[in-house]
C-alpha positions as CSV (number, residue, x, y, z in Angstrom):
1,M,-5.8,-2.3,-4.7
2,K,-5.7,0.2,-1.9
3,E,-8.8,1.9,-3.2
4,M,-10.6,-1.4,-3.5
5,A,-9.5,-2.4,0.0
6,K,-10.8,0.9,1.3
7,N,-14.2,0.4,-0.4
8,Y,-14.5,-2.9,1.3
9,G,-13.4,-1.5,4.7
10,K,-10.2,-3.5,4.6
11,E,-7.6,-0.7,4.0
12,N,-5.2,-2.1,6.6
13,D,-5.9,-5.8,6.0
14,E,-2.7,-7.5,4.7
15,E,-4.6,-10.7,3.9
16,F,-6.8,-8.7,1.5
17,M,-3.8,-7.0,-0.1
18,K,-2.1,-10.4,-0.7
19,N,-5.2,-12.3,-1.8
20,E,-4.5,-13.8,-5.2
21,N,-8.2,-13.7,-6.2
22,V,-8.3,-10.0,-5.7
23,K,-5.1,-9.5,-7.6
24,N,-6.5,-11.6,-10.5
25,Y,-9.8,-9.7,-10.5
26,I,-7.9,-6.4,-10.8
27,K,-5.7,-7.8,-13.6
28,Q,-8.8,-9.0,-15.5
29,G,-10.3,-5.6,-15.2
30,I,-7.2,-3.9,-16.4
31,T,-6.9,-6.3,-19.4
32,S,-10.5,-5.8,-20.3
33,E,-10.1,-2.0,-20.2
34,K,-7.0,-2.1,-22.4
35,A,-8.8,-4.4,-24.9
36,M,-11.8,-2.1,-25.1
37,K,-9.4,0.9,-25.6
38,F,-7.6,-0.9,-28.4
39,L,-10.8,-1.8,-30.1
40,E,-12.1,1.8,-29.9
41,E,-8.8,3.2,-31.2
42,N,-8.6,0.7,-34.1
43,A,-12.2,0.4,-35.2
44,K,-13.0,1.2,-38.7
45,I,-16.6,2.3,-39.0
46,K,-18.3,2.1,-42.4
């Protein structure tokens, strides 16, 4: 979150850091990355 806040110029903005939409966005990104990694590791190519 700190890196994202820095990219938006809000590195010291507590409102940004506590924003539920930002937290959910990050969670969705992590979940997607984990799903893709799982699929890559478990894919059976014929």
